[in-house]
C-alpha positions in Angstrom: 0.0 0.3 0.5 2.0 3.2 -0.9 -0.1 5.7 0.8 0.9 3.3 4.2 4.9 3.5 2.8 4.4 7.8 2.6 3.5 8.0 5.6 5.7 5.4 7.4 8.9 7.8 5.2 7.3 10.9 6.8 6.9 9.9 10.4 9.4 10.0 13.3 12.4 12.8 14.1 14.7 15.3 12.0 11.6 16.4 10.1 13.8 20.0 10.6 16.7 18.8 9.3 15.4 17.2 6.4 13.5 20.2 5.4 16.4 21.8 5.6 18.9 19.5 3.0 16.2 19.2 0.5 16.3 23.1 0.8 19.5 23.2 0.6 19.8 21.0 -2.7 17.1 22.9 -4.3 18.4 25.7 -4.1 21.6 25.0 -4.5 20.3 23.1 -8.2 17.4 25.7 -9.3 16.9 28.7 -7.2 15.6 29.9 -4.1 12.8 31.4 -5.7 11.9 28.6 -8.7 12.1 26.5 -5.6 7.6 25.9 -3.9 7.4 24.9 -1.1 5.4 21.7 -2.1 8.8 20.4 -3.5 10.6 20.5 -0.8 7.7 18.7 1.3 7.6 16.5 -1.2 11.8 16.0 -1.1 12.2 16.2 2.6 10.0 13.2 2.7 7.2 15.5 5.4 3.6 16.3 4.8 3.3 20.3 3.5 2.1 20.1 7.8 5.3 19.4 8.9 7.1 21.7 6.8 4.6 24.5 7.4 5.0 24.2 11.9 8.5 24.1 11.8 9.1 26.9 9.1 5.6 29.6 8.6 6.9 31.2 5.6 9.3 30.9 2.8 11.6 33.6 4.4 11.7 31.5 7.4 13.3 28.6 5.3 15.7 30.2 3.7 16.6 32.3 6.6 16.8 29.3 8.8 18.7 27.9 5.3 21.7 29.9 5.5 22.1 30.6 8.8 22.0 26.1 9.0 25.1 26.6 5.9 26.9 29.3 8.7 26.5 27.1 11.9 28.5 24.4 9.8 30.8 25.7 8.6 29.3 25.3 5.2 30.2 28.9 3.9 32.9 30.4 1.6 34.2 32.1 5.4 34.5 29.1 7.3 37.9 28.7 7.0 38.9 32.8 8.7 38.1 31.3 12.1 39.9 27.6 11.9 43.3 28.5 14.2 45.0 25.7 13.1 45.8 27.6 9.5 48.1 30.4 9.9 46.0 33.7 9.7 48.0 34.5 6.3 46.4 31.4 5.1 43.1 31.2 6.6 42.5 35.0 4.0 44.2 32.8 0.5 42.4 29.2 1.4 39.3 32.0 0.5 40.4 31.3 -3.1 41.7 27.5 -3.3 38.4 25.7 -5.4 35.5 24.0 -3.7 36.0 19.9 -3.5 35.5 18.7 -6.4 32.0 16.9 -7.7 30.7 16.2 -10.4 28.2 19.1 -10.3 28.2 22.3 -11.7 30.0 25.1 -9.5 28.0 27.0 -7.2 28.4 30.7 -6.2 28.3 31.8 -2.6 24.6 31.4 -1.4 24.4 34.6 0.2 25.0 36.6 -2.8 22.9 34.3 -4.7 20.2 34.8 -2.0 19.9 38.8 -1.7 19.9 39.1 -5.8 17.3 36.6 -5.1 15.7 38.9 -2.9 16.7 42.3 -4.2 15.0 44.3 -1.3 17.8 45.6 1.4 14.9 45.6 3.6 13.6 41.7 3.2 14.4 40.1 6.0 15.9 37.3 3.9 18.5 40.2 2.5 19.7 41.3 5.4 20.6 37.8 6.7 22.8 37.3 3.8 23.7 41.7 4.3 24.8 40.3 8.2 26.8 37.4 6.9 28.7 38.9 4.6 29.5 42.3 7.3 31.1 39.1 9.3 32.8 37.7 6.8 34.7 41.1 6.9 34.8 41.5 10.3 36.9 38.4 10.3 39.0 39.3 7.2 39.5 43.0 9.5 40.8 40.8 12.7 43.3 38.4 10.1 45.2 41.1 8.5 45.7 43.0 11.9 46.7 40.2 13.6 49.4 40.3 10.7 50.6 43.7 11.3 48.6 45.5 7.8 48.9 48.3 7.3 44.7 49.8 6.7 43.3 47.0 7.6 40.1 47.7 7.2 40.1 48.8 3.3 42.9 45.6 2.7 39.8 43.6 4.3 37.5 45.2 1.9 39.6 44.5 -0.8 40.0 40.9 0.0 36.6 40.3 0.6 35.7 41.9 -3.0 38.4 40.0 -4.4 36.5 36.4 -2.9 33.2 37.0 -3.7 33.8 38.8 -6.7 36.1 35.6 -8.0 33.2 32.9 -6.6 30.5 34.9 -8.3 32.8 34.2 -11.6 32.9 31.1 -10.6 29.4 30.5 -10.9 29.4 32.0 -13.8 31.9 30.3 -15.5 31.8 26.5 -14.4 35.3 27.3 -13.5 36.1 25.6 -10.1 39.5 27.2 -10.3 38.4 30.1 -11.4 39.7 32.0 -8.1 43.8 31.7 -9.0 43.0 35.0 -10.4 41.9 36.2 -7.3 44.3 34.8 -5.0 47.5 35.9 -7.1 45.9 39.5 -6.5 45.3 39.1 -2.6 48.6 38.0 -2.4 50.3 41.0 -3.6 47.8 43.3 -1.9 48.7 41.0 1.4 52.9 41.2 0.5 52.0 45.4 0.1 50.3 46.2 3.0 53.1 43.7 5.4 55.3 45.8 7.3 58.3 47.1 5.7 57.2 46.8 2.1 57.9 49.3 0.2 
């Protein structure tokens, strides 16, 4: 009986986690606005009632998705907090290509979300902005630790390179595109270090 099978698959714990996992897959492959809530429920699999019990609106789901990416370290800037790596290498790791897989190259999910929710006052756009502001604060702390001149300006330049490289890598489907930005980042760091002419 297929109804019983579907019901048994949908029962049990972990509904929220399954919803977030399904949303992450669908948002990455087809975009946020192109993904419907019913599709997320089907892929999870959970009932629509369970989906809406966890996430009252689509915006709530998108924000939870972005927060989940940040808290689990599945972000471009997650390497910046790795204390087992020297500060300079943490910064340059922003330009390392993602682990190779069979799928197309994905850009930054926070930039993608902000682009799909362009109103700066929207909760999703605000969530993406906060993550990007966190990124520049982390880089500022690292370049300050290195003793670089004008750390705030340098950090803005470095994160602009990183975000730009991630976006171009996605558009061009070139996972190694970050090598160009890394070369520029190395020059910026070298010229900002104490003793540089």
